[in-house]
LUMMARDREN-676870 format. One record per residue: residue number from 1; residue in three letters; x, y, z of N, C-alpha, C in turn. Coordinates in Angstrom, 1 decimal. Each point is the difference from the previous one (the first is absolute). Layout:
! LUMMARDREN-676870
> NUM / ala / X / Y / Z / X / Y / Z / X / Y / Z
...
This chain:
! LUMMARDREN-676870
> 1 / met / 195.9 / -125.1 / 79.3 / -0.8 / 1.2 / 0.6 / -0.3 / 1.1 / -1.0
> 2 / ala / -1.2 / 0.5 / 0.0 / -0.3 / 1.0 / -1.0 / 0.5 / 1.3 / 0.6
> 3 / arg / 0.3 / 0.8 / -0.9 / 0.6 / 1.4 / 0.3 / -1.2 / 1.0 / -0.1
> 4 / phe / -0.1 / 0.9 / 0.9 / -1.0 / 1.0 / 0.1 / 0.3 / 1.1 / -1.1
> 5 / gln / -1.0 / 0.3 / -0.8 / 0.2 / 1.0 / -1.1 / -0.8 / 1.2 / 0.3
> 6 / ile / 0.6 / 1.1 / -0.1 / -0.6 / 1.3 / 0.2 / -0.3 / 0.6 / -1.3
> 7 / asp / -1.3 / 0.4 / -0.2 / -0.4 / 0.5 / -1.3 / 0.6 / 1.5 / -0.2
> 8 / ala / -0.2 / 0.5 / -1.2 / 0.6 / 1.3 / -0.3 / -0.6 / 1.2 / 0.9
> 9 / arg / -1.3 / -0.1 / 0.1 / -0.6 / 1.0 / 0.9 / 0.5 / 0.0 / 1.4
> 10 / ala / 0.1 / -1.1 / 0.6 / 0.6 / -0.2 / 1.4 / 1.4 / 0.4 / 0.1
> 11 / arg / 0.8 / -0.3 / -1.1 / 1.4 / 0.4 / -0.1 / 0.2 / 1.5 / 0.0
> 12 / arg / -0.9 / 0.7 / -0.8 / 0.0 / 1.4 / 0.0 / -0.3 / 0.7 / 1.3
> 13 / ala / -1.0 / -0.5 / 0.8 / -0.4 / 0.4 / 1.3 / 1.2 / -0.2 / 1.0
> 14 / ile / 0.7 / -1.1 / -0.1 / 1.1 / -0.3 / 0.8 / 1.2 / 1.0 / -0.3
> 15 / asp / 0.2 / 0.2 / -1.2 / 1.1 / 0.9 / -0.4 / -0.3 / 1.4 / 0.4
> 16 / arg / -1.2 / 0.4 / -0.1 / -0.4 / 1.4 / 0.5 / 0.2 / 0.2 / 1.5
> 17 / phe / -0.5 / -1.1 / 0.8 / 0.2 / 0.0 / 1.4 / 1.5 / 0.1 / 0.4
> 18 / asn / 0.8 / -0.9 / -0.7 / 1.5 / 0.0 / 0.3 / 0.6 / 1.4 / -0.4
> 19 / ala / -0.5 / 0.6 / -1.1 / 0.6 / 1.3 / -0.3 / -0.2 / 1.1 / 1.1
> 20 / val / -1.1 / -0.2 / 0.7 / -0.3 / 0.9 / 1.1 / 0.7 / -0.4 / 1.3
> 21 / met / 0.0 / -1.3 / 0.2 / 0.5 / -0.5 / 1.3 / 1.5 / -0.1 / 0.1
> 22 / gln / 0.6 / -0.4 / -1.0 / 1.5 / -0.1 / 0.0 / 0.8 / 1.2 / 0.5
> 23 / pro / -0.3 / 1.2 / -0.5 / 0.5 / 1.2 / 0.5 / -0.2 / 0.2 / 1.4
> 24 / glu / -1.2 / -0.3 / 0.6 / -0.3 / 0.1 / 1.4 / 0.8 / -1.0 / 0.8
> 25 / leu / 0.2 / -1.2 / -0.4 / 0.9 / -1.0 / 0.6 / 1.4 / 0.6 / 0.0
> 26 / asp / 0.5 / 0.5 / -1.1 / 1.3 / 0.5 / -0.1 / 0.2 / 1.1 / 1.0
> 27 / arg / -0.9 / 0.9 / 0.2 / 0.0 / 1.2 / 1.0 / 0.1 / -0.6 / 1.3
> 28 / leu / -0.7 / -1.1 / 0.3 / -0.1 / -0.6 / 1.3 / 1.4 / -0.5 / 0.4
> 29 / val / 0.7 / -0.7 / -1.0 / 1.3 / -0.5 / 0.3 / 1.0 / 1.2 / 0.3
> 30 / arg / -0.1 / 1.0 / -0.7 / 0.9 / 1.1 / 0.3 / -0.3 / 0.7 / 1.3
> 31 / arg / -1.3 / 0.0 / 0.4 / -0.4 / 0.6 / 1.2 / 0.2 / -0.8 / 1.3
> 32 / cys / -0.2 / -1.3 / -0.2 / 0.0 / -0.9 / 1.1 / 1.1 / -1.0 / 0.2
> 33 / ala / 1.0 / -0.1 / -0.9 / 1.0 / -0.9 / 0.1 / 0.8 / 0.2 / 1.4
> 34 / gly / 0.1 / -1.0 / 0.6 / 0.7 / 0.0 / 1.4 / -1.0 / 0.2 / 1.1
> 35 / ala / -1.2 / 0.2 / -0.3 / -1.0 / 0.2 / 1.1 / -0.5 / -1.4 / 0.5
> 36 / pro / -0.5 / 0.0 / 1.2 / -0.5 / -1.2 / 0.5 / -1.1 / -0.6 / -0.9
> 37 / val / -0.1 / -1.3 / -0.1 / -0.9 / -0.7 / -0.9 / -1.4 / 0.3 / 0.4
> 38 / ala / -0.4 / 0.2 / 1.3 / -1.3 / 0.3 / 0.4 / -0.4 / 1.4 / -0.5
> 39 / glu / 1.0 / 0.9 / -0.1 / -0.3 / 1.4 / -0.5 / -0.2 / -0.1 / -1.5
> 40 / val / 0.8 / -0.7 / -0.7 / -0.1 / -0.1 / -1.4 / -1.3 / -0.7 / -0.4
> 41 / arg / -0.3 / -1.0 / 0.8 / -1.3 / -0.8 / -0.2 / -1.2 / 1.0 / 0.0
> 42 / ala / 0.0 / 0.9 / 1.0 / -1.2 / 0.9 / 0.1 / 0.0 / 1.0 / -1.2
> 43 / glu / 1.2 / 0.5 / -0.4 / 0.1 / 0.9 / -1.1 / -0.5 / -0.7 / -1.3
> 44 / leu / 0.5 / -1.3 / -0.2 / -0.3 / -0.6 / -1.2 / -1.5 / -0.4 / -0.1
> 45 / ala / -0.6 / -0.3 / 1.1 / -1.4 / -0.3 / 0.1 / -0.8 / 1.2 / -0.3
> 46 / lys / 0.4 / 1.2 / 0.4 / -0.6 / 1.2 / -0.3 / 0.1 / 0.4 / -1.5
> 47 / val / 1.1 / -0.1 / -0.5 / 0.3 / 0.3 / -1.4 / -0.8 / -0.9 / -0.9
> 48 / trp / 0.1 / -1.3 / 0.3 / -0.7 / -1.0 / -0.9 / -1.5 / 0.2 / 0.1
> 49 / gly / -0.5 / 0.2 / 1.2 / -1.5 / 0.1 / 0.1 / -0.5 / 1.3 / -0.7
> 50 / ala / 0.8 / 1.1 / 0.0 / -0.3 / 1.2 / -0.6 / -0.1 / -0.2 / -1.6
> 51 / asn / 0.8 / -0.8 / -0.5 / 0.1 / -0.2 / -1.4 / -0.8 / -1.2 / -0.5
> 52 / ala / -0.1 / -1.0 / 0.7 / -0.7 / -1.3 / -0.4 / -1.4 / 0.0 / 0.5
> 53 / gly / -0.3 / 0.7 / 0.9 / -1.4 / 0.1 / 0.5 / -0.3 / -1.2 / 1.0
> 54 / lys / 1.0 / -0.8 / 0.3 / -0.2 / -1.2 / 0.9 / 1.5 / -0.3 / 0.5
> 55 / ala / -0.1 / -0.7 / 1.1 / 1.3 / -0.4 / 0.8 / 0.9 / -1.0 / -0.9
> 56 / leu / 1.3 / 0.2 / 0.1 / 0.9 / -0.9 / -0.5 / 0.0 / -1.3 / 1.0
> 57 / pro / -0.3 / -1.1 / -0.5 / -0.2 / -1.2 / 0.8 / 1.4 / -0.5 / 0.5
> 58 / glu / -0.1 / -0.7 / 1.1 / 1.2 / -0.8 / 0.5 / 0.2 / -1.1 / -0.9
> 59 / pro / 1.1 / -0.5 / -0.2 / 1.3 / 0.4 / 0.6 / 0.7 / 1.1 / -0.7
> 60 / trp / -0.6 / 0.5 / -1.1 / 0.7 / 1.0 / -0.7 / 0.3 / 1.3 / 0.7
> 61 / leu / -0.9 / 0.4 / 0.9 / 0.2 / 1.2 / 0.8 / 1.2 / -0.1 / 0.8
> 62 / thr / 0.1 / -1.0 / 0.8 / 1.1 / -0.1 / 0.8 / 1.3 / -0.3 / -0.7
> 63 / asp / 0.0 / -0.9 / -1.0 / 1.2 / -0.2 / -0.8 / 0.5 / 1.2 / -0.7
> 64 / trp / -0.9 / 0.8 / -0.7 / 0.4 / 1.1 / -0.7 / 0.5 / 1.1 / 0.9
> 65 / ala / -0.6 / 0.1 / 1.2 / 0.5 / 0.9 / 1.1 / 1.3 / -0.2 / 0.4
> 66 / ala / 0.3 / -1.4 / 0.2 / 1.4 / -0.3 / 0.4 / 1.0 / 0.3 / -1.0
> 67 / ser / -0.4 / -0.3 / -1.3 / 1.0 / 0.4 / -1.2 / 0.2 / 1.5 / 0.0
> 68 / ile / -1.0 / 0.8 / 0.1 / 0.1 / 1.4 / -0.1 / 0.9 / 0.4 / 1.2
> 69 / ser / -0.2 / -0.5 / 1.2 / 0.8 / 0.4 / 1.2 / 1.4 / -0.3 / -0.3
> 70 / arg / 0.3 / -1.0 / -0.7 / 1.4 / -0.4 / -0.4 / 0.6 / 0.9 / -1.1
> 71 / gly / -0.9 / 0.8 / -0.6 / 0.4 / 0.9 / -1.1 / -0.1 / -0.6 / -1.3
> 72 / lys / -0.7 / -1.2 / -0.1 / -0.2 / -0.6 / -1.2 / -1.3 / 0.4 / -0.8
> 73 / arg / 0.1 / 0.2 / -1.3 / -1.1 / 0.4 / -0.8 / -1.0 / -1.2 / -0.2
> 74 / val / -1.2 / 0.3 / 0.1 / -1.1 / -1.0 / -0.3 / -0.5 / 0.4 / -1.4
> 75 / val / 0.1 / -1.0 / -0.9 / -0.3 / 0.2 / -1.4 / -1.3 / -0.7 / -0.4
> 76 / leu / -1.0 / 0.7 / -0.4 / -1.2 / -0.5 / -0.5 / 0.1 / -0.5 / -1.4
> 77 / arg / -0.7 / -1.1 / -0.3 / 0.1 / -0.6 / -1.4 / -1.3 / -0.1 / -0.6
């Protein structure tokens, strides 16, 4: 199976996005840990959309909301 290669330009764009988005996700964990998944999901969708310009697709939206609800940090790579 061939491995997908990301070129240097795309890697820089991903790194810039992650540098902006990771602190937002970390704040969301601090603010929403222990909250119901549905509430976290709505907040995550709002934060992601405001920064990415488009919706976070399923299943990531629900999976990440469940992790944040449990107080677990979502780490972008």
